[in-house]
C-alpha positions as CSV (number, residue, x, y, z in Angstrom):
1,M,5.2,-2.4,-3.5
2,D,8.0,-0.4,-5.1
3,L,10.2,-0.1,-2.1
4,A,10.4,-1.9,1.3
5,L,12.6,-0.7,4.2
6,Y,13.6,-3.2,6.8
7,D,15.3,-3.1,10.2
8,G,16.8,-6.6,10.2
9,E,13.9,-8.9,9.7
10,R,11.3,-6.3,10.7
11,L,9.4,-4.6,7.8
12,L,9.2,-0.9,8.7
13,V,7.9,0.9,5.6
14,C,6.4,0.0,2.3
15,V,6.4,2.6,-0.4
16,E,4.3,2.8,-3.6
17,I,5.5,5.1,-6.3
18,K,3.3,6.6,-9.0
19,E,4.0,9.0,-11.8
20,R,1.1,11.3,-11.2
21,A,-0.6,12.5,-8.0
22,S,-4.0,11.5,-9.4
23,Q,-2.8,7.9,-9.7
24,L,-1.6,7.8,-6.1
25,E,-4.8,9.5,-4.8
26,M,-6.9,6.9,-6.7
27,L,-4.9,4.0,-5.3
28,V,-5.3,5.3,-1.7
29,R,-9.1,5.8,-2.2
30,Q,-9.4,2.2,-3.5
31,L,-7.2,0.8,-0.7
32,K,-9.5,2.4,1.9
33,A,-12.4,0.3,0.5
34,Y,-10.5,-2.6,2.1
35,E,-10.0,-1.0,5.5
36,S,-12.5,-3.2,7.3
37,V,-12.1,-6.5,5.4
38,V,-9.4,-7.7,3.0
39,P,-10.6,-10.8,1.1
40,L,-7.3,-12.7,1.3
41,S,-8.5,-15.6,-0.8
42,A,-10.0,-13.4,-3.6
43,A,-8.1,-13.3,-6.9
44,D,-6.2,-10.1,-7.3
45,R,-4.9,-10.3,-10.8
46,G,-5.6,-7.0,-12.4
47,N,-6.8,-5.5,-9.1
48,D,-3.8,-3.5,-7.8
49,P,-5.6,-2.0,-4.8
50,L,-6.6,-5.5,-3.5
51,R,-3.1,-6.8,-4.2
52,K,-1.6,-3.9,-2.2
53,A,-4.1,-4.4,0.6
54,K,-3.2,-8.1,0.9
55,Y,0.4,-7.2,1.0
56,L,-0.1,-4.8,3.9
57,V,-2.2,-7.3,5.8
58,R,0.2,-10.2,5.3
59,R,3.5,-8.3,5.8
60,R,2.3,-5.9,8.5
61,P,4.7,-2.9,7.9
62,D,4.6,-0.1,10.5
63,Y,4.0,2.4,7.7
64,F,2.7,2.7,4.2
65,C,3.8,5.6,2.1
66,G,2.9,6.8,-1.4
67,A,4.9,9.2,-3.5
68,A,4.3,10.9,-6.8
69,I,5.6,14.1,-8.4
70,G,4.5,16.8,-6.0
71,V,2.8,14.6,-3.5
72,R,3.8,12.4,-0.6
73,L,1.3,10.5,1.6
74,E,2.2,8.7,4.8
75,Y,0.1,6.3,6.9
76,A,0.6,4.2,10.0
77,V,-0.5,0.6,9.4
78,D,-2.7,-0.8,12.1
């Protein structure tokens, strides 16, 4: 993740920054493929969406946000 916001030890928000809106939208589409199951033991080298999904599962932020020029996406992490 490009930015993480904490309140003390608690991770509140993870933010991913992309240059173009299309890059951000593709990442979010690919992340959604891992909504039901995240293979935590799978290799993620070169697989950015899996790496991000693992990060979200392991770190449990309250929110995940994505930003690119002209676009901002915000999600509650559950």
